[in-house]
C-alpha positions in Angstrom: -28.3 14.9 -4.6 -26.6 11.7 -3.5 -23.3 13.5 -3.0 -25.0 16.2 -0.9 -26.7 13.7 1.3 -23.4 11.9 1.9 -21.6 15.2 2.9 -24.4 16.0 5.3 -24.1 12.6 6.9 -20.3 13.2 7.3 -20.5 16.7 8.8 -23.3 15.9 11.2 -21.3 13.2 12.9 -19.2 15.6 14.9 -20.6 17.7 17.9 -18.8 20.9 16.7 -20.5 20.8 13.3 -23.4 23.1 14.2 -20.8 25.7 15.4 -18.6 25.4 12.2 -21.0 24.1 9.5 -19.1 25.6 6.5 -15.7 24.5 7.8 -16.8 20.8 8.2 -18.5 20.9 4.8 -15.4 22.2 3.0 -13.2 19.8 5.0 -15.4 16.9 3.9 -15.4 18.0 0.3 -11.6 18.2 0.2 -11.4 14.8 1.8 -13.5 13.3 -0.9 -11.4 14.9 -3.6 -8.0 14.3 -2.2 -8.6 10.5 -1.8 -7.7 10.2 -5.5 -4.3 11.8 -5.4 -1.8 9.8 -3.3 1.3 10.8 -5.3 3.5 7.8 -4.4 1.0 5.3 -5.9 1.5 7.0 -9.3 5.2 8.0 -9.2 6.7 4.5 -8.6 7.5 2.8 -11.9 5.9 -0.5 -13.0 9.0 -1.9 -14.7 11.8 -1.3 -12.3 13.5 -4.7 -12.4 13.4 -4.9 -16.2 14.9 -1.4 -16.6 17.5 -2.1 -13.9 18.7 -5.2 -15.8 18.8 -3.2 -19.1 20.8 -0.4 -17.4 23.3 -2.8 -15.9 23.7 -4.7 -19.2 24.4 -1.4 -21.0 27.3 -0.8 -18.6 25.4 2.1 -17.0 24.9 4.1 -20.2 21.3 3.6 -21.4 18.9 5.7 -19.3 15.9 3.7 -18.2 12.5 4.1 -19.8 10.1 3.8 -16.9 6.4 3.1 -17.2 3.9 4.5 -14.7 0.4 3.6 -13.5 -2.5 5.2 -15.5 -4.1 8.2 -13.7 -7.6 7.3 -12.5 -9.0 10.8 -12.3 -9.7 13.9 -14.4 -7.0 16.4 -13.3 -8.7 19.5 -14.8 -12.0 18.6 -13.1 -10.2 18.0 -9.8 -8.5 21.5 -10.0 -11.9 23.1 -10.7 -13.5 21.4 -7.7 -10.7 22.4 -5.4 -11.0 26.0 -6.3 -14.8 26.0 -6.2 -14.8 25.7 -2.4 -16.5 28.7 -0.8 -13.7 29.6 1.7 -15.2 33.0 2.4 -17.9 31.2 4.4 -15.3 30.2 7.0 -15.5 33.1 9.5 -12.3 32.3 11.5 -9.4 34.1 9.6 -6.7 31.6 10.6 -8.9 28.6 9.5 -9.7 30.3 6.2 -6.1 31.2 5.4 -4.9 27.7 6.2 -7.5 26.0 4.1 -6.6 28.3 1.2 -2.9 27.3 1.6 -4.0 23.6 1.7 -6.0 23.9 -1.5 -3.0 25.3 -3.3 -0.9 22.5 -1.9 -3.3 19.8 -3.1 -3.6 21.4 -6.5 0.1 21.4 -6.8 0.1 17.7 -6.0 -2.4 17.1 -8.8 -0.1 18.9 -11.2 2.7 16.6 -10.1 0.7 13.5 -10.8 -0.7 14.6 -14.2 2.9 15.4 -15.4 4.6 12.2 -14.3 6.9 11.0 -17.1 7.2 14.5 -18.6 10.7 15.1 -17.4 11.0 18.9 -17.2 7.4 19.6 -16.4 7.2 17.0 -13.7 10.5 18.2 -12.2 9.3 21.8 -11.9 6.0 20.7 -10.4 8.0 18.5 -7.9 10.1 21.6 -7.0 6.9 23.5 -6.1 5.8 20.8 -3.7 9.1 19.6 -2.2 11.7 22.3 -3.1 15.4 21.7 -3.9 18.4 21.0 -1.6 19.9 24.2 -0.2 23.6 24.8 -0.1 23.5 23.8 3.6 21.8 20.6 2.8 24.5 19.7 0.3 27.2 20.7 2.7 25.6 18.5 5.4 25.5 15.6 3.0 29.2 15.9 2.1 30.1 16.3 5.8 28.4 12.9 6.5 30.0 11.2 3.6 33.5 12.1 4.7 33.3 9.7 7.7 34.9 6.3 7.1 32.5 3.4 6.8 32.0 1.3 9.9 32.8 -2.4 9.9 29.7 -4.4 8.8 27.7 -5.8 11.7 26.1 -9.3 11.8 22.6 -7.7 11.9 23.3 -6.0 8.5 23.3 -9.3 6.5 20.2 -9.5 4.3 18.9 -12.9 5.2 15.2 -12.4 5.9 12.4 -13.0 3.3 9.4 -10.8 2.8 7.3 -13.3 4.7 9.7 -13.1 7.7 9.6 -9.3 7.4 5.8 -9.5 7.6 6.0 -11.6 10.8 8.5 -9.2 12.3 6.2 -6.2 11.6 3.2 -8.0 13.0 5.0 -8.7 16.3 6.3 -5.1 16.5 2.8 -3.7 16.0 1.4 -5.6 19.0 2.4 -2.7 21.2 -0.3 -0.7 19.4 -4.0 -1.5 19.2 -4.5 -0.3 15.7 -5.0 -2.8 12.9 -2.0 -3.6 10.8 -2.7 -4.4 7.2 0.2 -5.7 5.2 0.4 -6.3 1.4 3.2 -7.4 -0.9 4.1 -5.3 -3.9 6.6 -5.3 -6.8 5.9 -1.7 -7.7 7.5 0.3 -4.9 10.9 2.0 -4.9 11.4 1.4 -1.2 11.7 -2.0 0.5 8.7 -1.1 2.6 6.4 1.9 2.8 3.0 3.0 4.2 0.1 3.8 2.0 -1.8 6.4 3.9 -4.9 6.2 1.9 -5.4 2.5 2.5 -3.7 2.4 6.0 -1.5 -0.4 4.7 2.2 -1.4 5.1 3.5 -2.4 1.7 6.5 -4.8 1.5 8.6 -5.3 -1.6 8.1 -8.8 -2.7 11.4 -9.5 -4.5 13.9 -8.4 -1.8 15.7 -9.6 1.3 15.9 -7.8 4.7 18.6 -7.5 7.4 17.7 -7.6 11.1 18.8 -4.0 11.4 16.7 -3.0 8.4 13.6 -4.6 9.9 14.1 -2.7 13.1 14.7 0.5 11.1 11.6 0.0 8.9 9.4 -0.9 11.9 10.3 2.2 13.9 10.1 4.4 10.8 6.9 3.1 9.0 4.9 1.8 12.0 6.3 3.9 14.8 5.7 7.2 13.0 3.9 6.9 9.6 1.1 4.5 10.9 1.0 6.3 14.3 0.3 9.6 12.6 -2.1 7.9 10.2 -4.2 6.5 13.0 -3.9 9.7 15.2 -5.1 11.7 12.2 -8.1 9.4 11.9 -9.3 10.4 15.4 -9.2 14.1 14.6 -12.4 16.0 13.8 -10.9 17.5 10.6 -9.8 15.4 7.7 -6.9 17.7 6.8 -4.9 15.9 9.5 -5.2 12.7 7.4 -4.7 14.2 4.0 -1.7 16.3 4.9 -0.7 19.9 5.7 1.6 21.8 3.3 5.3 20.9 4.0 4.3 17.9 6.0 6.8 15.5 4.3 9.9 17.1 5.8 8.5 16.9 9.3 7.0 13.4 9.0 10.2 11.9 7.5 12.3 13.8 10.0 10.2 12.3 12.8 10.5 8.8 11.2 14.3 8.9 10.9 14.5 10.3 14.4 12.5 7.3 15.5 15.2 5.1 14.0 17.8 7.0 16.0 16.0 6.8 19.3 15.4 3.1 18.9 19.1 2.4 18.3 18.5 1.2 14.8 20.0 4.2 12.9 23.5 3.5 11.5 26.1 5.6 9.8 25.4 3.5 6.6 21.7 4.6 6.8 22.7 8.3 7.5 25.0 8.1 4.4 22.0 6.8 2.4 20.1 10.0 3.3 23.2 12.1 2.3 23.4 10.3 -1.1 19.7 11.1 -1.6 20.4 14.8 -1.1 23.2 14.7 -3.6 21.0 12.8 -6.1 18.3 15.4 -5.7 20.8 18.2 -6.1 22.0 16.6 -9.4 18.6 17.1 -10.9 19.0 20.9 -10.6 22.3 20.5 -12.4 20.6 18.8 -15.3 22.1 15.3 -14.7 20.7 12.4 -16.6 19.9 9.1 -14.8 23.3 7.7 -15.9 25.1 10.9 -14.7 23.5 10.7 -11.2 24.3 7.0 -11.0 27.9 7.7 -12.0 28.1 10.3 -9.2 26.9 7.9 -6.5 28.5 4.7 -7.8 31.5 5.9 -9.8 32.7 8.8 -7.7 31.4 7.9 -4.2 31.9 4.1 -4.7 28.5 3.0 -3.4 27.6 -0.5 -4.6 25.7 -0.5 -7.8 22.4 -1.9 -6.4 22.1 0.8 -3.7 23.3 3.4 -6.2 20.6 2.4 -8.6 17.9 2.6 -5.9 19.0 6.1 -4.9 19.2 7.3 -8.5 15.8 5.7 -9.3 14.2 7.5 -6.3 15.5 10.9 -7.5 14.8 10.4 -11.2 11.4 8.7 -11.0 8.6 10.6 -12.7 11.1 12.9 -14.4 12.9 14.4 -11.4 11.5 13.9 -7.9 13.0 15.9 -5.0 11.1 14.5 -2.1 14.1 12.5 -0.9 16.1 15.6 -0.1 13.8 16.3 2.9 14.7 13.3 5.0 18.1 14.7 6.1 16.8 18.3 6.7 13.8 16.9 8.5 16.0 14.8 10.8 18.2 17.9 11.5 15.2 19.9 12.5 13.6 17.2 14.7 16.9 16.4 16.4 17.2 20.1 17.2 13.8 20.0 18.9 14.9 17.0 20.9 18.1 18.8 22.1 15.9 21.8 23.1 13.5 19.4 24.9 10.5 20.5 22.8 7.5 18.2 22.7 7.1 15.9 19.7 3.4 15.3 20.6 1.9 18.0 18.3 3.9 16.7 15.3 2.4 13.2 15.8 -1.2 14.4 15.6 -1.4 13.7 11.9 0.3 14.5 8.6 1.3 17.9 9.9 4.3 20.2 9.7 6.4 22.1 12.2 5.3 25.3 10.4 1.7 24.4 11.3 2.3 24.1 15.1 0.8 27.5 16.0 -2.2 26.5 13.8 -2.6 23.2 15.6 -2.5 25.0 18.9 -5.3 27.3 17.6 -7.4 24.3 16.6 -7.0 22.8 20.1 -8.2 26.0 21.6 -11.3 25.8 19.4 -11.8 22.1 20.2 -11.1 21.2 16.6 -8.0 19.1 17.4 -7.9 16.3 19.9 -5.1 14.8 22.0 -3.2 11.9 20.3 -4.5 8.4 20.6 -1.1 6.9 20.0 2.5 7.8 20.9 5.8 6.6 19.4 7.4 4.3 22.0 10.9 4.9 20.6 10.7 8.5 21.8 10.4 7.4 25.5 14.1 6.5 25.8 17.3 7.2 23.8 18.8 3.8 22.9 21.4 5.1 20.5 24.9 4.1 21.5 26.8 5.3 18.4 28.9 8.3 19.3 29.7 9.1 15.7 26.0 9.6 15.0 25.7 11.9 18.0 28.7 13.9 16.8 27.3 14.2 13.3 23.8 15.2 14.4 25.2 17.8 16.8 27.3 19.4 14.0 24.8 19.6 11.1 24.3 23.1 10.0 
């Protein structure tokens, strides 16, 4: 009874609820369920530094044995509750079809989480959610890597502490009026990342940051990921917050494009995205952790710390292909920019390019609102690196 009262309170808070009572009830039900399943909080290992030391000590031969957070929900019960939603009660055919697709997407995410650490099973579940690099993706990655490294700039020196990074991000976020929560963590694979569920920017505690990296992370994490988080919060439907299918490629593409427009994107960073594609591709070929590390460090000569980080991101959980989407997402978003297509619909929440006609349909019904926040980096192209322009214009 308490649950039903809570749902009624939630769905009565929007003026369109009487017109779409079943839609708002199902949307609220899914919101309550999906709160438990932010994949990145489960797939990041708890013992990264220890296993990194062991791997280096073994001269890159002993595959790490990562430990992961315990799952805090009953996966079977969650699946049952997802599929118990009475979608036939949604009269609008487009809405009903999209919510069915969304339920399958969330269910696949649960399967990913419940199989973390079970190598083959997790990898296959990851493929269902994120796919695998295409031949074009791999060709684009190799194309990027054939460019000679640029001379290191002064702003690439890692001299800033996590506390200095916190101060930088706080100053950067003053251009927005949403609250910026920052926490430090030792259990994230990236140097900084946004937790969508808690609307928090997480900073890795035991690392140093360069000036360029701070600018990159600010435009990526705050300029896009937090902007879409807070835009989603203003939307009538919670699916904008919880994520549309295939939203990762679009959201990461927007975020890296934000780096480009702000003038923060470097060839080094673009190469990092290319290495991620090759690392994801190595999973399909059955490479072990040590094999992927040898590909990135031994063959491509990337320094061992960065090579470990890229290998870790691909092999965490048992084979995680999310990272392959950054480069393909950037290519697609850049193509939109060249064609002078609006980015505004893609910043309305955790949405995908594929869902753009659906978002337009929602706006016609009054079920999607204009964005509260824009990405300021998109207002003016500050990139001055002609090599980057050449590369982006020639990706397949």
